[in-house]
NUDOMAR-805666 format. One record per atom (N, C-alpha, C, O): residue in three letters; chain; residue number from 1; atom name; x, y, z. Coordinates in Angstrom, 1 decimal. Layout:
N
("Ala","A",NUM,"CA",(X,Y,Z))
...
//
This chain:
83
("Met","A",1,"N",(0.8,-1.2,0.0))
("Met","A",1,"CA",(0.0,0.0,0.0))
("Met","A",1,"C",(0.9,1.2,0.0))
("Met","A",1,"O",(1.9,1.3,0.6))
("Ala","A",2,"N",(0.4,2.2,-0.7))
("Ala","A",2,"CA",(1.2,3.5,-0.7))
("Ala","A",2,"C",(0.9,4.3,0.6))
("Ala","A",2,"O",(-0.1,4.1,1.2))
("Ala","A",3,"N",(1.9,5.1,0.9))
("Ala","A",3,"CA",(1.8,5.9,2.2))
("Ala","A",3,"C",(0.5,6.8,2.3))
("Ala","A",3,"O",(-0.2,6.7,3.3))
("Pro","A",4,"N",(0.1,7.5,1.2))
("Pro","A",4,"CA",(-1.1,8.3,1.3))
("Pro","A",4,"C",(-2.4,7.4,1.6))
("Pro","A",4,"O",(-3.3,7.9,2.4))
("Ile","A",5,"N",(-2.4,6.3,1.0))
("Ile","A",5,"CA",(-3.6,5.4,1.3))
("Ile","A",5,"C",(-3.6,4.9,2.7))
("Ile","A",5,"O",(-4.6,4.8,3.4))
("Leu","A",6,"N",(-2.4,4.5,3.2))
("Leu","A",6,"CA",(-2.2,4.1,4.6))
("Leu","A",6,"C",(-2.6,5.3,5.6))
("Leu","A",6,"O",(-3.3,5.0,6.5))
("Asp","A",7,"N",(-2.2,6.5,5.3))
("Asp","A",7,"CA",(-2.5,7.6,6.1))
("Asp","A",7,"C",(-4.0,7.8,6.1))
("Asp","A",7,"O",(-4.6,8.1,7.2))
("Ser","A",8,"N",(-4.6,7.8,5.0))
("Ser","A",8,"CA",(-6.1,8.0,4.9))
("Ser","A",8,"C",(-6.8,6.9,5.7))
("Ser","A",8,"O",(-7.7,7.2,6.4))
("Glu","A",9,"N",(-6.4,5.6,5.6))
("Glu","A",9,"CA",(-7.0,4.6,6.3))
("Glu","A",9,"C",(-6.8,4.7,7.8))
("Glu","A",9,"O",(-7.7,4.5,8.6))
("Phe","A",10,"N",(-5.6,5.1,8.2))
("Phe","A",10,"CA",(-5.3,5.3,9.6))
("Phe","A",10,"C",(-6.2,6.4,10.2))
("Phe","A",10,"O",(-6.7,6.2,11.3))
("Leu","A",11,"N",(-6.4,7.5,9.5))
("Leu","A",11,"CA",(-7.2,8.6,10.0))
("Leu","A",11,"C",(-8.7,8.2,10.1))
("Leu","A",11,"O",(-9.4,8.7,11.0))
("Gln","A",12,"N",(-9.1,7.3,9.3))
("Gln","A",12,"CA",(-10.5,6.8,9.4))
("Gln","A",12,"C",(-10.7,6.1,10.8))
("Gln","A",12,"O",(-11.7,6.3,11.4))
("Tyr","A",13,"N",(-9.7,5.3,11.2))
("Tyr","A",13,"CA",(-9.8,4.7,12.5))
("Tyr","A",13,"C",(-9.5,5.6,13.6))
("Tyr","A",13,"O",(-10.1,5.6,14.7))
("Trp","A",14,"N",(-8.5,6.5,13.4))
("Trp","A",14,"CA",(-8.1,7.4,14.4))
("Trp","A",14,"C",(-9.2,8.3,14.9))
("Trp","A",14,"O",(-9.4,8.6,16.1))
("Asn","A",15,"N",(-10.0,8.8,14.0))
("Asn","A",15,"CA",(-11.1,9.7,14.3))
("Asn","A",15,"C",(-12.2,9.0,15.1))
("Asn","A",15,"O",(-13.0,9.7,15.7))
("Lys","A",16,"N",(-12.2,7.7,15.1))
("Lys","A",16,"CA",(-13.2,7.0,15.9))
("Lys","A",16,"C",(-12.8,6.7,17.3))
("Lys","A",16,"O",(-13.6,6.2,18.1))
("Leu","A",17,"N",(-11.6,7.0,17.7))
("Leu","A",17,"CA",(-11.0,6.7,19.0))
("Leu","A",17,"C",(-11.3,7.8,20.0))
("Leu","A",17,"O",(-11.5,9.0,19.6))
("Thr","A",18,"N",(-11.4,7.4,21.3))
("Thr","A",18,"CA",(-11.5,8.4,22.3))
("Thr","A",18,"C",(-10.2,9.0,22.6))
("Thr","A",18,"O",(-9.1,8.5,22.1))
("Leu","A",19,"N",(-10.1,10.0,23.4))
("Leu","A",19,"CA",(-8.9,10.7,23.8))
("Leu","A",19,"C",(-7.9,9.7,24.5))
("Leu","A",19,"O",(-6.7,9.7,24.2))
("Val","A",20,"N",(-8.5,8.9,25.4))
("Val","A",20,"CA",(-7.6,7.9,26.1))
("Val","A",20,"C",(-7.1,6.9,25.2))
("Val","A",20,"O",(-5.9,6.5,25.3))
("Glu","A",21,"N",(-7.9,6.4,24.2))
("Glu","A",21,"CA",(-7.4,5.4,23.2))
("Glu","A",21,"C",(-6.3,6.1,22.4))
("Glu","A",21,"O",(-5.3,5.4,22.0))
("Lys","A",22,"N",(-6.5,7.3,22.0))
("Lys","A",22,"CA",(-5.5,8.0,21.2))
("Lys","A",22,"C",(-4.2,8.2,21.9))
("Lys","A",22,"O",(-3.1,7.9,21.4))
("Glu","A",23,"N",(-4.3,8.5,23.2))
("Glu","A",23,"CA",(-3.1,8.7,24.0))
("Glu","A",23,"C",(-2.3,7.3,24.2))
("Glu","A",23,"O",(-1.1,7.3,24.1))
("Ser","A",24,"N",(-3.1,6.3,24.3))
("Ser","A",24,"CA",(-2.5,4.9,24.4))
("Ser","A",24,"C",(-1.8,4.5,23.2))
("Ser","A",24,"O",(-0.6,4.1,23.2))
("Leu","A",25,"N",(-2.4,4.7,22.0))
("Leu","A",25,"CA",(-1.8,4.4,20.8))
("Leu","A",25,"C",(-0.6,5.3,20.5))
("Leu","A",25,"O",(0.4,4.8,19.9))
("Leu","A",26,"N",(-0.7,6.5,20.9))
("Leu","A",26,"CA",(0.5,7.4,20.7))
("Leu","A",26,"C",(1.7,6.9,21.5))
("Leu","A",26,"O",(2.8,7.0,21.1))
("Ser","A",27,"N",(1.4,6.5,22.7))
("Ser","A",27,"CA",(2.4,6.0,23.6))
("Ser","A",27,"C",(3.1,4.7,23.0))
("Ser","A",27,"O",(4.3,4.6,23.0))
("Val","A",28,"N",(2.3,3.9,22.4))
("Val","A",28,"CA",(2.8,2.7,21.7))
("Val","A",28,"C",(3.7,3.1,20.6))
("Val","A",28,"O",(4.8,2.5,20.4))
("Ala","A",29,"N",(3.2,4.0,19.8))
("Ala","A",29,"CA",(4.0,4.5,18.6))
("Ala","A",29,"C",(5.4,5.1,19.1))
("Ala","A",29,"O",(6.4,4.8,18.5))
("Lys","A",30,"N",(5.3,5.9,20.1))
("Lys","A",30,"CA",(6.6,6.5,20.6))
("Lys","A",30,"C",(7.5,5.5,21.1))
("Lys","A",30,"O",(8.7,5.5,20.8))
("Asn","A",31,"N",(7.0,4.5,21.9))
("Asn","A",31,"CA",(7.9,3.4,22.4))
("Asn","A",31,"C",(8.5,2.6,21.3))
("Asn","A",31,"O",(9.6,2.2,21.3))
("Tyr","A",32,"N",(7.7,2.3,20.2))
("Tyr","A",32,"CA",(8.2,1.6,19.1))
("Tyr","A",32,"C",(9.3,2.3,18.4))
("Tyr","A",32,"O",(10.4,1.7,18.1))
("Val","A",33,"N",(9.1,3.6,18.1))
("Val","A",33,"CA",(10.2,4.3,17.5))
("Val","A",33,"C",(11.4,4.4,18.4))
("Val","A",33,"O",(12.5,4.3,17.9))
("Gln","A",34,"N",(11.2,4.7,19.7))
("Gln","A",34,"CA",(12.4,4.8,20.6))
("Gln","A",34,"C",(13.1,3.4,20.6))
("Gln","A",34,"O",(14.4,3.5,20.6))
("Leu","A",35,"N",(12.4,2.3,20.7))
("Leu","A",35,"CA",(13.1,1.0,20.7))
("Leu","A",35,"C",(13.8,0.8,19.4))
("Leu","A",35,"O",(15.0,0.3,19.4))
("Lys","A",36,"N",(13.2,1.2,18.3))
("Lys","A",36,"CA",(13.9,1.0,17.0))
("Lys","A",36,"C",(15.2,1.8,16.9))
("Lys","A",36,"O",(16.2,1.4,16.4))
("Glu","A",37,"N",(15.1,3.1,17.4))
("Glu","A",37,"CA",(16.3,3.9,17.5))
("Glu","A",37,"C",(17.4,3.4,18.4))
("Glu","A",37,"O",(18.6,3.4,18.0))
("Glu","A",38,"N",(17.0,2.8,19.5))
("Glu","A",38,"CA",(18.0,2.2,20.4))
("Glu","A",38,"C",(18.6,1.0,19.8))
("Glu","A",38,"O",(19.8,0.8,19.9))
("Thr","A",39,"N",(17.8,0.2,19.1))
("Thr","A",39,"CA",(18.3,-1.0,18.4))
("Thr","A",39,"C",(19.3,-0.6,17.4))
("Thr","A",39,"O",(20.4,-1.2,17.2))
("Thr","A",40,"N",(19.0,0.5,16.6))
("Thr","A",40,"CA",(19.9,1.0,15.6))
("Thr","A",40,"C",(21.2,1.4,16.2))
("Thr","A",40,"O",(22.3,1.2,15.7))
("Asp","A",41,"N",(21.1,2.1,17.4))
("Asp","A",41,"CA",(22.3,2.6,18.1))
("Asp","A",41,"C",(23.1,1.4,18.5))
("Asp","A",41,"O",(24.4,1.4,18.4))
("Ile","A",42,"N",(22.5,0.4,19.1))
("Ile","A",42,"CA",(23.2,-0.8,19.5))
("Ile","A",42,"C",(23.9,-1.5,18.4))
("Ile","A",42,"O",(25.0,-1.9,18.5))
("Asn","A",43,"N",(23.2,-1.6,17.2))
("Asn","A",43,"CA",(23.8,-2.3,16.1))
("Asn","A",43,"C",(25.0,-1.5,15.6))
("Asn","A",43,"O",(26.0,-2.0,15.1))
("Met","A",44,"N",(24.8,-0.1,15.6))
("Met","A",44,"CA",(25.9,0.7,15.1))
("Met","A",44,"C",(27.1,0.6,16.1))
("Met","A",44,"O",(28.3,0.5,15.6))
("Leu","A",45,"N",(26.9,0.6,17.4))
("Leu","A",45,"CA",(28.0,0.4,18.3))
("Leu","A",45,"C",(28.7,-1.0,18.1))
("Leu","A",45,"O",(29.9,-1.0,18.2))
("Arg","A",46,"N",(27.9,-2.0,17.9))
("Arg","A",46,"CA",(28.4,-3.3,17.7))
("Arg","A",46,"C",(29.3,-3.3,16.4))
("Arg","A",46,"O",(30.4,-3.9,16.4))
("Lys","A",47,"N",(28.8,-2.7,15.4))
("Lys","A",47,"CA",(29.5,-2.7,14.1))
("Lys","A",47,"C",(30.8,-1.9,14.3))
("Lys","A",47,"O",(31.9,-2.3,13.8))
("Asn","A",48,"N",(30.8,-0.8,15.0))
("Asn","A",48,"CA",(32.0,0.0,15.3))
("Asn","A",48,"C",(33.0,-0.8,16.1))
("Asn","A",48,"O",(34.2,-0.7,15.8))
("Met","A",49,"N",(32.5,-1.5,17.1))
("Met","A",49,"CA",(33.4,-2.3,17.9))
("Met","A",49,"C",(34.1,-3.4,17.1))
("Met","A",49,"O",(35.3,-3.6,17.3))
("Ile","A",50,"N",(33.3,-4.1,16.3))
("Ile","A",50,"CA",(33.9,-5.1,15.4))
("Ile","A",50,"C",(34.9,-4.5,14.4))
("Ile","A",50,"O",(36.0,-5.1,14.2))
("Gln","A",51,"N",(34.6,-3.3,13.9))
("Gln","A",51,"CA",(35.5,-2.7,13.0))
("Gln","A",51,"C",(36.8,-2.3,13.7))
("Gln","A",51,"O",(37.9,-2.4,13.1))
("Glu","A",52,"N",(36.7,-1.8,14.9))
("Glu","A",52,"CA",(37.9,-1.4,15.7))
("Glu","A",52,"C",(38.8,-2.6,16.0))
("Glu","A",52,"O",(40.0,-2.5,15.9))
("Glu","A",53,"N",(38.1,-3.7,16.4))
("Glu","A",53,"CA",(38.9,-4.9,16.6))
("Glu","A",53,"C",(39.5,-5.4,15.4))
("Glu","A",53,"O",(40.7,-5.9,15.4))
("Arg","A",54,"N",(38.9,-5.3,14.3))
("Arg","A",54,"CA",(39.5,-5.7,13.0))
("Arg","A",54,"C",(40.7,-4.9,12.6))
("Arg","A",54,"O",(41.7,-5.4,12.2))
("Glu","A",55,"N",(40.6,-3.6,12.8))
("Glu","A",55,"CA",(41.7,-2.7,12.5))
("Glu","A",55,"C",(42.9,-3.0,13.4))
("Glu","A",55,"O",(44.0,-3.0,13.0))
("Arg","A",56,"N",(42.6,-3.3,14.7))
("Arg","A",56,"CA",(43.7,-3.6,15.6))
("Arg","A",56,"C",(44.3,-4.9,15.2))
("Arg","A",56,"O",(45.6,-5.1,15.2))
("Tyr","A",57,"N",(43.5,-5.9,14.8))
("Tyr","A",57,"CA",(44.0,-7.2,14.4))
("Tyr","A",57,"C",(44.9,-7.0,13.1))
("Tyr","A",57,"O",(46.0,-7.6,13.0))
("Leu","A",58,"N",(44.4,-6.3,12.1))
("Leu","A",58,"CA",(45.2,-6.1,10.9))
("Leu","A",58,"C",(46.4,-5.3,11.1))
("Leu","A",58,"O",(47.4,-5.5,10.3))
("Ser","A",59,"N",(46.5,-4.4,12.1))
("Ser","A",59,"CA",(47.7,-3.7,12.4))
("Ser","A",59,"C",(48.7,-4.5,13.3))
("Ser","A",59,"O",(49.8,-4.0,13.5))
("Gly","A",60,"N",(48.2,-5.7,13.7))
("Gly","A",60,"CA",(49.1,-6.5,14.5))
("Gly","A",60,"C",(49.0,-6.3,16.0))
("Gly","A",60,"O",(49.7,-6.9,16.8))
("Asn","A",61,"N",(48.0,-5.4,16.4))
("Asn","A",61,"CA",(47.9,-5.1,17.8))
("Asn","A",61,"C",(46.7,-5.9,18.5))
("Asn","A",61,"O",(46.5,-5.8,19.7))
("Gly","A",62,"N",(45.9,-6.5,17.7))
("Gly","A",62,"CA",(44.7,-7.2,18.2))
("Gly","A",62,"C",(44.9,-8.6,18.7))
("Gly","A",62,"O",(46.0,-9.1,18.4))
("Asn","A",63,"N",(43.9,-9.1,19.3))
("Asn","A",63,"CA",(44.0,-10.5,19.7))
("Asn","A",63,"C",(43.6,-11.5,18.6))
("Asn","A",63,"O",(42.8,-11.1,17.8))
("Ser","A",64,"N",(44.3,-12.6,18.6))
("Ser","A",64,"CA",(43.8,-13.7,17.6))
("Ser","A",64,"C",(43.6,-14.9,18.5))
("Ser","A",64,"O",(44.4,-15.2,19.4))
("Tyr","A",65,"N",(42.7,-15.7,18.1))
("Tyr","A",65,"CA",(42.4,-16.9,18.8))
("Tyr","A",65,"C",(42.4,-18.1,17.9))
("Tyr","A",65,"O",(42.0,-18.0,16.7))
("Ser","A",66,"N",(42.9,-19.2,18.4))
("Ser","A",66,"CA",(42.8,-20.5,17.6))
("Ser","A",66,"C",(41.4,-21.0,17.6))
("Ser","A",66,"O",(40.6,-20.6,18.4))
("Trp","A",67,"N",(41.1,-22.0,16.8))
("Trp","A",67,"CA",(39.8,-22.5,16.7))
("Trp","A",67,"C",(39.5,-23.2,18.1))
("Trp","A",67,"O",(38.3,-23.2,18.5))
("Glu","A",68,"N",(40.5,-23.8,18.7))
("Glu","A",68,"CA",(40.3,-24.5,20.0))
("Glu","A",68,"C",(40.0,-23.4,21.1))
("Glu","A",68,"O",(39.1,-23.7,21.9))
("Asp","A",69,"N",(40.6,-22.3,21.0))
("Asp","A",69,"CA",(40.3,-21.2,22.0))
("Asp","A",69,"C",(38.9,-20.7,21.8))
("Asp","A",69,"O",(38.2,-20.5,22.8))
("Val","A",70,"N",(38.4,-20.6,20.6))
("Val","A",70,"CA",(37.1,-20.1,20.3))
("Val","A",70,"C",(36.0,-21.1,20.8))
("Val","A",70,"O",(35.1,-20.7,21.5))
("Lys","A",71,"N",(36.3,-22.4,20.6))
("Lys","A",71,"CA",(35.4,-23.4,21.1))
("Lys","A",71,"C",(35.3,-23.4,22.6))
("Lys","A",71,"O",(34.2,-23.6,23.2))
("Glu","A",72,"N",(36.5,-23.3,23.2))
("Glu","A",72,"CA",(36.5,-23.3,24.7))
("Glu","A",72,"C",(35.8,-22.1,25.3))
("Glu","A",72,"O",(35.1,-22.2,26.2))
("Met","A",73,"N",(36.0,-20.9,24.6))
("Met","A",73,"CA",(35.3,-19.7,25.1))
("Met","A",73,"C",(33.8,-19.9,24.9))
("Met","A",73,"O",(33.0,-19.4,25.8))
("Ala","A",74,"N",(33.3,-20.5,23.9))
("Ala","A",74,"CA",(31.9,-20.7,23.6))
("Ala","A",74,"C",(31.3,-21.6,24.7))
("Ala","A",74,"O",(30.1,-21.5,25.0))
("Met","A",75,"N",(32.1,-22.6,25.2))
("Met","A",75,"CA",(31.5,-23.5,26.1))
("Met","A",75,"C",(31.8,-23.1,27.6))
("Met","A",75,"O",(31.0,-23.5,28.5))
("Asn","A",76,"N",(32.8,-22.3,27.8))
("Asn","A",76,"CA",(33.1,-21.9,29.2))
("Asn","A",76,"C",(32.6,-20.4,29.4))
("Asn","A",76,"O",(33.2,-19.5,28.8))
("Lys","A",77,"N",(31.6,-20.3,30.2))
("Lys","A",77,"CA",(31.0,-19.0,30.4))
("Lys","A",77,"C",(31.9,-18.0,31.0))
("Lys","A",77,"O",(31.9,-16.8,30.6))
("Glu","A",78,"N",(32.8,-18.4,31.9))
("Glu","A",78,"CA",(33.8,-17.4,32.5))
("Glu","A",78,"C",(34.7,-16.9,31.5))
("Glu","A",78,"O",(35.0,-15.7,31.5))
("Lys","A",79,"N",(35.2,-17.7,30.6))
("Lys","A",79,"CA",(36.2,-17.3,29.6))
("Lys","A",79,"C",(35.5,-16.4,28.5))
("Lys","A",79,"O",(36.1,-15.5,28.0))
("Arg","A",80,"N",(34.2,-16.7,28.3))
("Arg","A",80,"CA",(33.4,-16.0,27.2))
("Arg","A",80,"C",(33.3,-14.5,27.6))
("Arg","A",80,"O",(33.4,-13.7,26.8))
("His","A",81,"N",(33.2,-14.2,28.9))
("His","A",81,"CA",(33.0,-12.9,29.3))
("His","A",81,"C",(34.3,-12.2,29.7))
("His","A",81,"O",(34.3,-11.0,30.1))
("Ala","A",82,"N",(35.4,-12.9,29.6))
("Ala","A",82,"CA",(36.7,-12.4,29.9))
("Ala","A",82,"C",(37.4,-11.7,28.8))
("Ala","A",82,"O",(38.5,-11.1,28.9))
("Leu","A",83,"N",(36.7,-11.7,27.6))
("Leu","A",83,"CA",(37.4,-11.1,26.4))
("Leu","A",83,"C",(37.5,-9.6,26.6))
("Leu","A",83,"O",(38.0,-9.0,25.6))
//
């Protein structure tokens, strides 16, 4: 559906709501957008962290792990969080 059609359909329902219902839906919409923005921020932080680790590794300053180290960290909770 195109945006103008969705907007028109939304307004048909919006106009039938009480003030309390409108406030409730507005709260849901705000929370949804806020969560989406926070998720985007977390994904961006994660991407930047991975990129920084990659740059350290390529410059010879980062950590490298053998396949055995990786498997052990995956299975050992204490080692997993010690990175």
